N, C-alpha and C positions, 0 to 999 in steps of 0.2 A: 450196323448194330449200334445200340445206345448203351452207354455205361455210366456209372457213377463212381467217382473216387471221393474218399473221405480222408481228411488229413488233420491230425492233431499235432500241434507244435510240441517239440520236445523241450524247448526253452520258452516258457511262458512270458519271459521278459522281452522276447522278440515281438515286433509289430507284425501281426498276422496279415495286415494289408500289404506289406512289402513282400511277404512270402507267397501270397495267394495270387501272384501275377504270372500267367503263362503266355506271354506275348512273344518272347524271344525264342527263335528256333523251333517253332511249332511245325511239325512235319506236315507236308501237303495232304497226306491221307488221314488227317485228324481235324475235327472241328470241335472247338470248345464253345458250347451253347450258353452256359451260365456258370457263374461262380457265386456261391452263397457263403458269406463270411459271418462268423459269430465271434465278435471282437473279444468279449469278456472271457470266453472259453478258450480262446486261442485255437479255433477250430474252423475249417472250411470244407465245403463240398463242391464238386464240379460235375457238370453234366456234359458228357462227351459223345461224339459220334465218330466211330472208327471201324476199320475192317475187323479188328480183334482186340481183345483186352491186353494182350501181350505188348502191343505197340504203346498203349497208354502207360502201362507199368514201366516199361523201359524209359519212356520220356520223363515220367515223374521221378523215377529213381535217379535219373541223370540231373534233373533240375533242382529238386528239393529233398532228395533221399536222405541227406544228412541232417535235415532240419525238422522232418516230420515223420510220424508213424502213419502209414497210409494203408487203407483197405479199399478193395475194389469189388464191384459186382455189376452184373448186367441187368438191364431192365427191358421189359417188353413194351414197345411203344403203342401196341394195340390195346393193352389193358391199363397202362399208366394214366393217371389223371393229370392233365396239363393245366 
């Protein structure tokens, strides 16, 4: 399944490029396909592939849970525009 996570920095003085890096400790059952960073807004979005959304939420809460307000939703790869 494919999922999107959206993240708004809680502290806009932080560098969003430093927070929007999910390279360390990424579980084997998850793939991060893309990250879209909006520097001025302190905001970023990620496109994930995983077995379920709970795995993504747990990973993100562990890595940036204190730094961002995050939202999650699933996407249908058959109707999404690539």
